[in-house]
C-alpha positions as CSV (number, residue, x, y, z in Angstrom):
1,M,0.0,0.0,0.0
2,V,2.8,2.4,0.9
3,S,4.7,1.6,-2.2
4,S,1.5,2.3,-4.3
5,L,1.1,5.7,-2.6
6,I,4.7,6.6,-3.3
7,L,4.3,5.6,-7.0
8,A,1.2,7.7,-7.3
9,V,2.9,10.8,-5.7
10,R,6.0,10.3,-7.9
11,F,4.0,9.9,-11.1
12,L,1.5,12.7,-10.5
13,T,3.7,15.3,-8.9
14,V,7.3,16.5,-8.7
15,V,7.5,15.8,-5.0
16,P,10.8,13.8,-4.3
17,I,9.4,10.9,-2.2
18,P,12.2,8.6,-0.9
19,G,11.7,4.9,-1.1
20,R,12.3,1.8,-3.1
21,D,11.9,2.1,-6.9
22,V,8.8,0.3,-8.2
23,D,8.2,-0.7,-11.8
24,P,5.2,1.5,-12.8
25,R,4.0,-1.1,-15.3
26,E,3.5,-3.6,-12.5
27,A,2.1,-1.3,-9.9
28,F,-0.1,1.2,-11.7
29,G,-3.3,-0.6,-11.0
30,R,-2.7,-0.4,-7.2
31,A,-1.4,3.1,-7.4
32,A,-4.5,4.3,-9.2
33,W,-6.5,4.0,-6.0
34,W,-4.5,6.9,-4.6
35,F,-4.9,9.2,-7.6
36,P,-7.9,11.3,-6.2
37,V,-6.1,11.4,-2.8
38,V,-3.0,12.9,-4.5
39,G,-5.4,15.3,-6.2
40,L,-6.8,16.4,-2.9
41,A,-3.4,17.0,-1.5
42,L,-2.5,19.1,-4.5
43,G,-5.8,21.0,-4.1
44,L,-4.9,21.8,-0.5
45,V,-1.5,23.2,-1.6
46,L,-3.2,25.3,-4.3
47,V,-5.7,26.7,-1.7
48,A,-2.9,27.7,0.6
49,A,-0.9,29.3,-2.2
50,D,-3.9,31.2,-3.4
51,R,-4.8,32.6,0.0
52,T,-1.2,33.6,0.6
53,L,-0.7,35.2,-2.8
54,Q,-4.0,37.1,-2.8
55,A,-2.9,38.7,0.5
56,V,0.4,40.1,-1.0
57,V,0.0,40.5,-4.8
58,P,-2.7,41.9,-7.2
59,P,-5.5,39.4,-8.0
60,M,-4.5,38.7,-11.6
61,L,-0.9,38.1,-10.7
62,A,-2.0,35.8,-7.9
63,A,-4.1,33.8,-10.4
64,A,-1.2,33.5,-12.8
65,L,1.2,32.3,-10.0
66,V,-1.3,29.8,-8.7
67,L,-1.8,28.4,-12.2
68,A,2.0,28.2,-12.5
69,I,2.4,26.3,-9.2
70,W,-0.4,24.0,-10.3
71,K,1.3,23.0,-13.5
72,V,4.8,22.9,-12.1
73,A,3.7,20.7,-9.2
74,S,2.5,18.0,-11.7
75,G,5.7,18.3,-13.7
76,A,3.6,19.5,-16.6
77,I,3.3,15.8,-17.6
78,H,-0.4,16.1,-18.3
79,L,0.1,19.2,-20.4
80,D,2.6,17.3,-22.4
81,G,0.0,14.6,-23.0
82,L,-2.5,17.2,-24.2
83,A,0.1,18.7,-26.5
84,D,1.0,15.3,-28.0
85,C,-2.7,14.5,-28.6
86,L,-3.2,17.8,-30.4
87,D,-0.1,17.3,-32.5
88,G,-1.2,13.7,-33.3
89,L,-4.5,14.8,-34.7
90,A,-2.5,16.4,-37.6
91,G,-1.5,12.9,-38.9
92,H,-3.2,11.5,-42.0
93,D,-3.7,8.0,-40.6
94,R,-3.6,6.1,-37.4
95,V,0.0,5.0,-37.7
96,R,1.2,8.5,-38.5
97,R,-0.8,10.0,-35.7
98,L,0.7,7.6,-33.1
99,A,4.2,8.2,-34.5
100,I,3.8,12.0,-34.1
101,M,2.6,11.5,-30.5
102,Q,5.8,9.6,-29.7
103,D,8.0,12.4,-31.1
104,S,9.5,14.4,-28.2
105,R,9.3,17.7,-30.1
106,I,6.2,19.8,-29.9
107,G,4.5,20.8,-33.1
108,V,2.3,23.8,-34.1
109,F,-0.9,22.2,-33.0
110,G,0.5,21.4,-29.6
111,A,2.1,24.8,-29.0
112,V,-1.0,26.7,-30.0
113,G,-3.3,24.4,-28.1
114,L,-1.3,24.7,-24.9
115,T,-1.2,28.5,-25.3
116,V,-5.0,28.7,-25.7
117,Y,-5.5,26.2,-22.8
118,L,-3.4,28.2,-20.4
119,L,-5.0,31.5,-21.4
120,I,-8.5,30.1,-20.9
121,A,-7.4,28.5,-17.5
122,F,-5.9,31.8,-16.4
123,A,-9.0,33.8,-17.4
124,G,-11.3,31.3,-15.7
125,L,-9.3,31.4,-12.4
126,S,-8.7,35.1,-12.4
127,E,-12.4,35.8,-13.0
128,T,-13.6,33.5,-10.2
129,P,-14.7,35.5,-7.1
130,A,-12.3,35.1,-4.2
131,G,-15.0,33.5,-2.0
132,A,-15.4,30.6,-4.4
133,R,-11.9,30.3,-5.7
134,G,-10.5,28.2,-2.9
135,R,-13.3,25.7,-3.1
136,I,-12.9,25.3,-6.8
137,L,-9.1,24.9,-6.5
138,L,-9.6,22.2,-3.9
139,V,-12.1,20.1,-5.9
140,A,-10.7,20.5,-9.5
141,P,-7.5,18.4,-9.0
142,V,-9.5,15.7,-7.4
143,I,-12.0,15.4,-10.2
144,G,-9.1,15.7,-12.7
145,R,-7.5,12.6,-11.2
146,L,-10.8,10.7,-10.9
147,A,-11.5,11.2,-14.6
148,P,-9.0,8.7,-16.0
149,L,-10.0,6.1,-13.5
150,L,-13.6,6.2,-14.8
151,I,-12.8,6.6,-18.5
152,A,-9.8,4.3,-19.1
153,P,-11.7,1.0,-18.5
154,R,-14.3,2.0,-21.1
155,F,-11.7,2.0,-24.0
156,H,-8.9,-0.2,-25.2
157,A,-5.3,0.7,-25.7
158,A,-4.1,2.0,-29.0
159,K,-0.8,0.1,-28.5
160,P,-1.7,-2.9,-26.3
161,D,1.9,-4.1,-25.9
162,D,3.6,-0.8,-25.5
163,G,3.6,2.2,-23.3
164,I,2.6,3.3,-19.8
165,G,-1.0,3.8,-21.0
166,A,-1.4,0.2,-22.0
167,A,0.1,-1.0,-18.7
168,F,-2.3,1.3,-16.8
169,L,-5.3,-0.1,-18.7
170,R,-4.2,-3.7,-18.0
171,A,-3.8,-3.2,-14.3
172,L,-6.6,-0.8,-13.5
173,S,-9.7,-2.3,-11.9
174,P,-13.0,-1.0,-13.3
175,W,-14.2,-0.6,-9.7
176,T,-11.5,1.9,-8.8
177,G,-13.2,4.9,-10.3
178,L,-16.7,3.9,-9.4
179,I,-15.8,3.5,-5.7
180,H,-14.1,7.0,-5.7
181,L,-17.0,8.5,-7.6
182,A,-19.4,8.6,-4.6
183,A,-16.8,10.1,-2.4
184,V,-15.8,12.8,-4.9
185,A,-19.5,13.6,-5.5
186,A,-20.0,14.1,-1.8
187,L,-16.9,16.3,-1.6
188,S,-18.2,18.4,-4.5
189,A,-21.6,18.8,-2.9
190,W,-20.0,19.8,0.4
191,L,-17.7,22.4,-1.2
192,L,-20.0,23.7,-4.0
193,G,-23.5,22.9,-2.9
194,P,-26.1,20.9,-4.9
195,L,-24.6,22.0,-8.2
196,G,-21.2,20.5,-7.3
197,P,-22.0,16.9,-8.4
198,V,-23.6,18.3,-11.5
199,M,-20.4,20.2,-12.3
200,M,-18.5,17.0,-11.7
201,L,-20.7,15.0,-14.1
202,A,-20.6,17.6,-16.8
203,S,-16.8,17.6,-16.6
204,L,-16.7,13.9,-16.8
205,L,-19.1,13.8,-19.7
206,A,-17.1,16.4,-21.6
207,V,-13.8,14.4,-21.3
208,W,-15.6,11.1,-22.1
209,L,-16.7,12.7,-25.4
210,W,-13.1,14.0,-26.0
211,T,-11.7,10.5,-25.3
212,A,-14.2,8.8,-27.6
213,F,-13.1,11.2,-30.4
214,L,-9.4,10.6,-29.8
215,A,-10.0,6.8,-29.5
216,E,-11.6,6.9,-33.0
217,R,-8.7,8.9,-34.4
218,F,-5.9,6.9,-32.7
219,G,-7.4,3.4,-32.7
220,G,-7.6,3.4,-28.9
221,I,-6.2,5.5,-26.1
222,T,-2.7,6.1,-24.8
223,G,-1.1,7.6,-21.7
224,D,-1.1,10.9,-23.5
225,V,-4.9,10.7,-24.0
226,L,-5.3,10.0,-20.2
227,G,-3.0,13.0,-19.5
228,S,-5.2,15.2,-21.6
229,V,-8.3,13.9,-19.8
230,I,-6.9,15.2,-16.5
231,E,-6.1,18.6,-17.9
232,L,-9.4,19.1,-19.7
233,S,-11.6,17.9,-16.8
234,E,-9.8,20.4,-14.5
235,L,-10.3,23.1,-17.0
236,A,-14.0,22.2,-17.3
237,I,-14.4,22.6,-13.5
238,L,-12.6,26.0,-13.6
239,L,-14.9,27.3,-16.3
240,E,-18.0,26.0,-14.7
241,G,-17.0,27.3,-11.3
242,A,-16.1,30.7,-12.6
243,T,-19.5,31.0,-14.4
244,L,-21.6,29.7,-11.6
245,A,-19.7,31.6,-8.9
246,R,-20.1,35.0,-10.7
247,S,-23.9,34.3,-10.9
248,G,-24.0,33.4,-7.2
249,A,-25.1,29.9,-7.8
250,I,-22.3,28.3,-5.8
């Protein structure tokens, strides 16, 4: 259990946790149980950073710095997955798309996509009223790390014998996400009121549609696809939260 938690923290964050090295291909299924917990810990860090920064710097600068901490804390690994997916869509066929995604260089689609993503995320966070910002920052990383646990078992791997994504799909129990779903829904309701679970479900539906689109284009899903799922589900919560908070609904 401890080794699974260590693997989850090492994989999802840049926190240097000491301990015995574990082959992620063998332990990902067990580590997945900890993903939402790691998301909650990240959310607590973001809330603390946001409150501190809002007290000492202008609001927009605070939002930019919180967003930077958010992405740096995860090693930008999920942003890399999103960029790879966007670049891969430029390929003319499945084989070429997967080859593009394996290229370590970022292409035009990926660069533009990340720029647009970060601008939208910054706008959403900076326009969220201060009273709701902490609650949204707390729940968004949790939902983001719940999303791949629910979505992955519903698709097959684009490369069944290769890659971390394929290993994750082989080892992941379909019950992992479902068991966490109730707890995350309860957390959303506690933090955001009756609309919290609705926001969660809307985010999950959006990334399920995104995953279905990518699976059709790539012939299945990869680790990059699951990384993009985390980023886009978090973005959906940010945008929903900003909109509903400004209207006073949450």
